[in-house]
C-alpha positions in Angstrom: 77.0 109.1 133.7 78.8 107.5 136.6 80.3 104.1 135.5 81.6 103.3 139.0 78.1 103.5 140.3 79.3 105.4 143.3 76.5 108.0 143.4 73.5 107.1 145.5 70.3 107.1 143.4 66.7 106.6 144.4 63.4 107.3 142.6 60.5 109.2 144.0 56.9 108.7 142.9 54.6 111.8 142.5 51.4 111.8 144.4 49.2 113.6 141.8 46.5 114.1 144.5 48.8 116.5 146.3 49.2 120.2 145.6 52.3 121.7 144.0 53.0 123.4 147.4 53.0 119.9 149.1 55.6 118.7 146.6 57.8 121.7 147.1 57.6 121.3 150.9 58.5 117.6 150.6 61.5 118.5 148.5 62.7 120.9 151.2 62.9 117.9 153.5 65.2 116.2 151.0 67.7 119.1 151.0 69.8 117.3 153.7 70.5 114.5 151.2 72.0 117.0 148.8 74.2 118.3 151.6 75.4 114.7 152.1 76.5 114.5 148.4 73.5 112.8 146.9 72.9 113.8 143.3 69.3 114.8 142.8 67.8 115.1 139.4 64.3 116.3 138.5 63.2 115.2 135.1 60.3 116.7 133.3 59.2 119.5 131.0 58.2 123.0 132.0 55.7 123.3 129.1 54.2 119.9 128.3 51.0 119.8 126.2 51.0 116.7 124.1 47.4 117.1 123.1 48.1 120.0 120.8 51.6 119.2 119.6 52.4 120.1 116.0 55.2 119.3 113.6 57.7 122.0 112.8 59.9 124.4 114.6 57.3 127.1 115.4 56.3 127.2 119.1 52.9 128.5 120.2 53.0 132.0 121.6 51.6 130.8 125.0 54.3 128.1 125.2 57.0 130.7 124.7 55.3 133.1 127.2 55.1 130.5 129.9 58.6 129.2 129.3 60.1 132.7 129.5 58.0 133.6 132.5 59.3 130.4 134.2 62.8 131.2 133.4 62.4 134.7 134.9 60.9 133.3 138.0 63.7 130.7 138.3 66.3 133.4 137.7 64.9 135.7 140.3 64.3 133.0 142.9 60.5 133.5 142.8 59.7 129.9 143.7 56.3 130.8 145.1 55.1 132.1 141.7 56.2 128.7 140.1 54.4 126.8 142.9 51.2 128.9 142.2 51.6 128.6 138.4 47.9 128.1 138.0 47.4 131.8 138.8 48.8 132.6 135.3 45.4 131.5 134.0 44.9 130.3 130.4 48.6 130.4 129.6 49.3 128.0 132.5 46.3 125.8 131.6 47.7 125.4 128.1 51.3 124.9 129.2 50.5 122.5 132.0 47.2 120.6 131.3 48.5 117.9 133.8 51.4 118.7 136.1 53.2 115.3 136.4 55.9 116.7 134.0 56.1 120.1 135.8 56.4 119.0 139.4 60.0 117.8 139.1 61.0 121.4 138.6 59.6 122.3 142.0 61.7 119.5 143.6 64.8 120.8 141.9 64.1 124.4 143.0 63.4 123.5 146.6 66.9 122.2 146.8 68.4 125.4 145.6 71.0 127.0 147.9 71.9 130.7 147.8 75.5 129.8 146.9 74.4 127.8 143.9 75.4 128.8 140.4 72.2 128.7 138.3 72.4 128.0 134.6 70.0 126.9 131.8 70.6 124.7 128.9 68.6 123.0 126.2 66.4 126.1 126.0 64.2 124.9 123.2 60.5 124.5 122.7 59.8 121.6 120.4 56.7 120.4 118.6 55.0 123.7 119.4 54.1 122.8 122.9 56.9 121.1 124.8 59.6 123.2 126.5 62.9 121.3 126.9 64.5 124.0 129.1 66.8 122.4 131.6 68.0 124.0 134.9 71.4 123.2 136.5 72.2 124.1 140.1 75.8 123.7 141.0 78.1 124.8 143.8 
């Protein structure tokens, strides 16, 4: 992406013993890096249930429901609902049986500024239970 290697990059590890709120709060502390021009990328999947993947193009209803709910929360700036995703019950349990692929979304959203343009791309659910939705925040 950047052949001159002039963009600072560092990797964060996820502490899976910490709550989603803890991860979001940590990301808030990283916001000053973004303000200094550091490119921050969160890589994961909103819906990620490998245990019940299936071949074909048909997504599970619960996968679509959770993905669309997530998009609505992201669009409206309702980060707290996304942090507290487990309150969605069975749909959330199916969509996120383990949250290591979901937590990067919280890091990305914590860095969102009111002036950012928000857009989505790759809005596809594949293998029935993996949402490939991507979120872009840009000034």
